[in-house]
N, C-alpha and C positions, 0 to 999 in steps of 0.2 A: 472568713464569714463572720466569726465571732467578734472580730474587731469592728466590722461595719455595724453590727447590731449594737454593740456597746457604745459606739460613737453616736448612733442615733438616739439611744436611750439617754445618754448623758446630755446631749444637746437639748432634747425635749425637757429633761429635768431642769437644766439650767434656765431654759426659757420660762418654765413654771415658777421657779424660785425668783427670777427677776420680776416677773409679772406680779407675784405675790408681794414682794418687797415694795413695789410701786403702789399697789393697792393699800397695803398697810400704812405706808408713809402718807398717802393722800387722806386716809381716814384719820390718822393721828393729827395731821396738820389741821384738818377741818374742826377737830374737837378742841385743840389747845390754843388756837390763835384767837385774838380779839376779832370782833366782827369787822371793824374798819380795815385791818390789815389783811384779813381773809378776802374781803371784797376787792381790795386793790390788787392783790396777787392773782386772783381769779380773772379780773378784768384785763390785766396785762398779759396773762398767760405765761409769764416768765417762770413762776414757781413750778408749774406743771412741766414746762419744757426742761427745766433743770433736772428735776427728778427723773424724767423720762430719759434724758441724755445720759445721766449718771448710771441709771440701771442698765441701759443699753451698752454703755462702755464697759461696765464691769462684767456683764454677760458675755460680751464679745471677747474680753480677755480670758475668761474661764473657758469659753468654747475653743479658742485658739490653743490654749495650753493643753486642754484635754485631747484635742485632735492630734497635736504633736506627740504627746506621751503615748496615746493608744497606738498610733501607727508606727512609732519607733519600736515599741514593744512587739508589735505584730511582725515587723521586719526582722527583728532579732530572733523571734520564734521561728520564722520561715527559714532563716539562715541556719539555725541550729538543726532544724528538721532535715535540711539538705546536707548536713554534716560538714558545713564550712567552719573553719577555725575562727572562733569569735575573738579570742585573745589578741591576736595581732591587729585585727580590724579595730577593736575597741581601744587598744593602745595608740594606734595611729590617729584615731578620731580624737582621743584625749590630747595628744600633742598638737594636732591641728586646731583643736578648740582653744588651747592656750595661746597659740600663735595668733589666732583670729581675735581673741580677747585683747591681746596687747595691741594689735593693729587697729582695733575698733573701740578703743577706750571711750571716746566721746559718745559713740552710739550706745554703748552699754550704760554709760552714765546717764544719758538722756532717757533711755528706756526705764531705768530704775527710778530716776527722779519723777518721770511721768507716772509710773505705777504708784508711787507713794502719794503724789499729788492727787491722783484720781481716788485712791483709797481714802485719803484724809478729806476729800471734797474741799480743797482749798479755794477753788473758784470754779464756776460752771457757766453754762450757757445763760446769757442775759446779764451777767455781772459786769459792772463797769470797773475796769482795772487800770492802774498806772504802772507801766512796765519800765519806766525811765525813758524809753525812746518814744513811746506812744501811750495815749490815754484813749481807751475805747471800750466798746461792748464786745464781750466774748461771744463768738458765733459757733465755735466748735472746739472741742478738746479731745486730743488723742494722746497716746503714750509719749509721742515725741514732740508735738507742737500744739499750740493753741492758736486759733485763727481769731484775730481781733480786728474790728472795723472802727476806725476813728471817726470823729465828728464830720470830717470832710469827705468821708466815704472810702478812704484808702484802706486796703486790707493789709494787715501785718501778720506775719507768721512768727510767733514767739516760741523759742525753744523752752521746754519745761525743765528749767534748772532749779 
């Protein structure tokens, strides 16, 4: 019960922080930009879309991480309450985790690269990028891939390396 309440409170807090960051960024951008650039970015809507997508992505990462941590801790607490031996279970999970990490090195690399790419805001929705294979406009960015549409309308899925 406590895990569900904590889960909801954290998710609500993350939503508020993401919305607040978006509001502050919009206010700051409107004060610091030159009039011509502000009018152009507002007319195209790309600047607002990028900030919205970036805030939503970071909020989603925080929500997923908090959900995993909360429910993993709740599961361990339930198992301890039922007097199950946690030592052998955690040792097995550790060995399994190491084996999984070796087997899924490219997945782990992609996720870590995507995390830092999103954190550093290297490119976002609406940016035109050259990936070497394709030149196009970014439509979506996730932890593992970016969806890019080139000038002829072909959609490319680019790994975040």
